[in-house]
C-alpha positions as CSV (number, residue, x, y, z in Angstrom):
1,M,-33.6,25.2,-1.9
2,A,-32.2,22.3,-4.2
3,D,-30.7,20.4,-1.0
4,T,-33.9,20.6,0.8
5,I,-35.7,19.2,-2.0
6,K,-33.1,16.5,-2.5
7,G,-33.1,15.7,1.1
8,K,-36.9,15.4,1.0
9,I,-36.7,13.0,-2.1
10,E,-34.0,10.8,-0.5
11,D,-36.0,10.8,3.0
12,A,-39.2,9.6,0.9
13,G,-37.3,6.9,-0.9
14,E,-36.0,5.5,2.2
15,A,-39.3,5.5,4.0
16,A,-40.7,3.7,0.7
17,K,-37.6,1.6,1.1
18,N,-38.4,0.5,4.8
19,A,-42.2,0.3,4.3
20,A,-41.4,-2.4,1.4
21,K,-39.0,-4.5,3.6
22,N,-41.5,-4.4,6.5
23,A,-44.3,-5.3,4.0
24,G,-42.1,-8.3,2.7
25,E,-41.5,-9.6,6.4
26,A,-45.2,-9.6,7.1
27,V,-45.8,-11.5,4.2
28,K,-42.8,-13.9,5.0
29,D,-43.9,-14.3,8.2
30,G,-47.7,-15.2,7.2
31,A,-46.5,-17.6,4.8
32,E,-44.4,-19.5,7.2
33,K,-47.3,-19.7,9.7
34,L,-49.8,-20.8,7.0
35,G,-47.1,-23.5,6.0
36,D,-47.1,-24.6,9.7
37,K,-50.8,-24.8,9.7
38,A,-51.1,-26.8,6.7
39,A,-48.2,-29.2,7.7
40,D,-50.0,-29.8,11.1
41,A,-53.3,-30.3,9.2
42,A,-51.8,-32.8,6.8
43,H,-50.2,-34.6,9.9
44,A,-53.6,-34.7,11.8
45,T,-55.5,-36.2,8.6
46,G,-52.6,-38.8,8.1
47,Q,-53.0,-39.7,11.7
48,A,-56.9,-40.0,11.8
49,A,-56.3,-42.2,8.3
50,K,-54.0,-44.5,10.3
51,D,-56.1,-44.8,13.3
52,A,-59.0,-45.5,11.2
53,G,-57.4,-48.3,9.5
54,Q,-56.2,-49.7,12.6
55,K,-59.9,-49.7,13.8
56,L,-60.9,-51.7,10.7
57,K,-57.8,-54.0,11.0
58,D,-58.8,-54.6,14.6
59,K,-62.5,-55.4,13.9
60,S,-61.7,-57.7,10.7
61,G,-59.6,-59.9,13.3
62,A,-56.3,-59.4,11.0
């Protein structure tokens, strides 16, 4: 009987370990996607500022 209980406890521990690993991987993937989106947004903002500056420069005749 002790072996059965011990086996169940070990199985539960393994299941908890796998669940934690999967959750960690999901968080990592989400963070990477968010980082990519933030970088894209920053690039787009910088490009828009550059374009606006160029338009002002063109209008001023500089």
